[in-house]
C-alpha positions in Angstrom: 6.8 22.0 -3.5 7.3 20.6 -6.9 8.1 16.9 -6.3 9.9 16.6 -9.6 7.9 13.6 -10.9 5.6 15.1 -13.5 5.6 13.0 -16.6 6.6 9.8 -14.8 4.5 6.6 -14.9 3.3 4.8 -11.8 1.8 1.3 -11.4 -0.5 1.5 -8.3 -2.0 -1.8 -7.1 -5.4 -2.2 -5.5 -6.3 1.4 -6.2 -10.0 1.5 -6.7 -10.6 2.5 -3.1 -9.0 3.1 0.2 -5.3 3.8 0.6 -4.4 2.7 -2.9 -6.9 5.1 -4.3 -5.4 7.9 -2.2 -1.9 7.1 -3.5 -3.1 7.1 -7.2 -4.9 10.5 -6.8 -1.9 12.1 -5.1 0.5 10.9 -7.7 -1.8 12.0 -10.5 -2.1 15.5 -8.9 1.7 15.7 -9.3 1.4 15.0 -13.0 2.2 11.3 -12.9 0.4 9.0 -15.4 -1.1 6.1 -13.5 -1.9 2.5 -14.2 -4.3 1.3 -11.5 -5.4 -2.2 -10.7 -8.3 -3.8 -8.7 -10.3 -6.9 -9.0 -13.7 -5.3 -9.5 -14.1 -3.5 -12.9 -16.9 -1.1 -11.9 -15.3 0.8 -8.9 -12.0 0.7 -10.7 -13.3 2.4 -13.8 -15.2 4.9 -11.7 -11.9 5.8 -9.9 -10.0 6.0 -13.1 -12.6 8.4 -14.6 -12.5 10.6 -11.5 -8.7 10.8 -11.6 -8.8 11.7 -15.3 -11.4 14.4 -14.7 -9.6 16.0 -11.8 -6.0 15.8 -13.0 -6.0 15.4 -16.7 -3.2 12.7 -16.6 -3.3 9.5 -18.5 -5.0 6.8 -16.5 -5.2 3.1 -17.5 -7.4 0.7 -15.5 -6.5 -2.9 -15.4 -9.1 -5.2 -13.7 -7.2 -8.1 -12.3 -6.2 -9.9 -9.1 -2.7 -8.6 -8.6 -2.0 -11.5 -6.1 -2.0 -14.0 -9.0 0.5 -14.6 -11.7 -2.1 -13.9 -14.3 -3.1 -10.7 -12.7 0.5 -9.5 -12.4 1.1 -10.3 -16.1 -1.9 -8.2 -17.1 -0.8 -5.3 -15.0 2.8 -5.5 -16.3 1.6 -5.8 -19.9 -0.2 -2.4 -19.4 2.8 -0.9 -17.5 6.0 -2.8 -18.3 8.4 0.0 -17.3 7.0 2.0 -14.4 9.1 4.7 -12.8 7.0 4.3 -9.6 5.6 1.1 -8.2 3.1 1.2 -5.3 2.6 -2.3 -4.0 -0.7 -2.9 -2.3 -3.1 -5.7 -1.7 -5.9 -6.4 0.7 -4.9 -7.9 4.0 -5.9 -11.4 5.1 -8.9 -11.8 7.4 -8.6 -11.4 11.2 -9.1 -14.4 13.4 -7.5 -16.9 15.8 -4.3 -18.7 14.6 -5.7 -22.0 15.8 -8.3 -21.8 13.0 -5.8 -21.2 10.2 -4.4 -24.0 8.1 -1.5 -24.2 5.6 -3.7 -22.9 2.8 -4.6 -19.7 4.8 -0.9 -19.0 5.5 0.2 -19.6 1.9 -2.6 -17.3 0.6 -1.4 -14.5 3.0 2.2 -14.9 2.0 1.3 -14.9 -1.7 -0.7 -11.7 -1.4 1.3 -9.7 1.1 4.9 -10.9 0.7 5.5 -12.6 -2.6 3.3 -10.4 -4.9 5.3 -7.2 -4.0 8.6 -9.2 -4.4 7.6 -10.5 -7.9 6.5 -7.0 -9.1 9.8 -5.5 -7.9 11.7 -8.3 -9.6 9.9 -7.5 -12.9 10.5 -3.8 -12.8 13.6 -2.9 -10.8 16.2 -3.5 -13.4 14.4 -1.1 -15.8 14.4 1.5 -13.0 18.1 0.9 -12.5 18.9 1.4 -16.2 16.9 4.6 -16.3 18.6 5.9 -13.1 15.2 6.6 -11.4 12.9 4.4 -9.5 10.6 4.6 -6.5 9.0 1.6 -4.9 6.5 2.0 -2.0 5.1 -1.0 -0.3 2.0 -0.4 1.6 2.3 -2.8 4.6 0.9 -2.1 8.1 1.6 -0.5 11.4 1.3 -4.1 12.7 4.9 -4.6 11.4 6.0 -2.5 14.4 3.2 -3.3 16.8 1.6 -6.6 16.0 -2.2 -6.9 16.2 -3.2 -10.2 17.8 -6.2 -10.9 15.6 -4.2 -10.1 12.4 -1.6 -12.8 12.7 -1.7 -13.7 9.0 -0.9 -10.1 8.1 1.7 -9.7 10.9 3.7 -12.7 9.6 3.5 -12.0 5.9 4.2 -8.3 6.0 7.1 -8.8 8.5 8.6 -11.2 5.9 8.4 -8.6 3.2 9.9 -6.0 5.5 12.9 -8.1 6.1 13.4 -8.8 2.4 13.2 -5.1 1.6 15.7 -4.2 4.2 18.4 -6.0 2.3 17.4 -5.2 -1.3 16.9 -1.5 -0.8 20.6 -1.0 0.1 21.6 -2.4 -3.3 19.4 -0.3 -5.5 19.8 3.2 -4.0 23.1 3.9 -5.6 21.2 3.9 -8.9 18.6 6.4 -7.6 16.1 3.6 -7.0 14.6 3.6 -3.6 12.5 1.0 -1.9 10.5 2.0 1.2 7.5 0.8 3.2 4.6 2.9 4.2 2.9 1.6 7.4 -0.7 2.6 7.9 -2.2 2.6 11.3 -5.9 3.3 11.8 -7.2 4.9 8.5 -10.8 5.4 7.7 -11.1 2.5 5.1 -13.4 -0.5 4.5 -10.6 -2.6 6.0 -10.7 -0.7 9.3 -14.5 -0.9 9.5 -14.3 -4.7 9.0 -11.9 -5.0 11.9 -14.1 -2.8 14.0 -17.0 -5.2 13.5 -14.9 -8.1 14.7 -13.8 -6.2 17.8 -17.3 -4.9 18.4 -18.7 -8.4 18.3 -16.0 -9.6 20.8 -16.9 -6.7 23.1 -20.6 -7.1 22.8 -21.1 -3.5 21.6 -22.2 -1.8 18.4 -19.8 -1.1 15.6 -20.5 2.6 15.9 -19.6 2.5 19.6 -16.4 0.6 19.0 -15.4 2.9 16.1 -15.9 6.0 18.2 -14.1 4.4 21.1 -11.0 3.5 19.0 -10.9 6.9 17.3 -10.9 8.6 20.7 -8.1 6.3 22.0 -5.7 7.4 19.2 -3.5 10.3 20.4 -4.7 12.3 17.4 -8.3 11.7 18.4 -9.3 10.5 15.0 -8.5 8.1 12.2 -6.3 9.0 9.2 -7.6 9.9 5.8 -6.7 8.3 2.5 -5.8 11.7 1.1 -3.0 12.4 3.7 -1.7 8.8 3.2 -1.6 9.4 -0.5 0.3 12.6 -0.1 2.9 10.9 2.0 3.3 8.3 -0.6 3.8 10.9 -3.3 6.6 12.6 -1.3 8.4 9.2 -0.8 8.2 8.9 -4.6 9.6 12.4 -5.1 12.9 13.5 -6.6 13.8 15.0 -3.2 13.4 11.6 -1.5 16.4 9.9 -3.2 18.4 9.7 0.0 15.8 7.6 1.8 15.7 3.9 1.3 14.8 0.8 3.3 12.7 2.8 5.7 9.4 2.0 7.4 7.3 5.2 7.6 4.7 4.7 10.2 1.5 6.8 9.9 -0.6 6.0 12.9 -1.5 9.3 14.6 1.1 8.6 17.3 -0.4 5.3 18.5 2.9 3.4 18.5 4.3 4.2 22.0 8.0 3.4 21.3 10.9 5.7 20.9 12.3 4.0 17.8 
């Protein structure tokens, strides 16, 4: 299927590895020029070169911390008028809520709620003027099924979800959609860090915990960054203009609810 986005430009945040990288690759394979950000220049430039070599699209790498005002300004200077915005930032650390103070909560909200909102604020009016825009916020399956040790993430991402539910109904008449993509257990560095915490709590090895959790998923495995990226690309497609304000859960069937 031709997704109808060849020649568009996308700003993809936190894209040097993991799910952000998967999204950048999938969009580039559809002919989308990408501006990718990450904090560490080395892996970011390596990813940029791999995308260029495989797809031939224009790739701009911006080394910055997208969760800061300075970082967002650098990213927007390189990509002031994106047709596609993929919001992504590393989640806050796991732990016990009794150990978190105000600074921990503010940092989580800044990264996983306010940063996407500020990037949307900076780009959505241009999308509206051009009569095309796709915003995908990478949140978490924990929005639907909270994970106890990820309380900081649960709270911040749920706040973003509520905000998007209102805004997305106002932009869709201009062919600007805003949706959330909710990853469950994907084979990323973030997952392996969480597995270590759970393994330590259970008194078993990380390998044992990882195998146990993969087997417990209805699919019998963890997801891949490639399939996550392809889903993101479809949400950004020309064909997806009638979908907005939705939370697309990708978790291998782990969430047990009907809705």
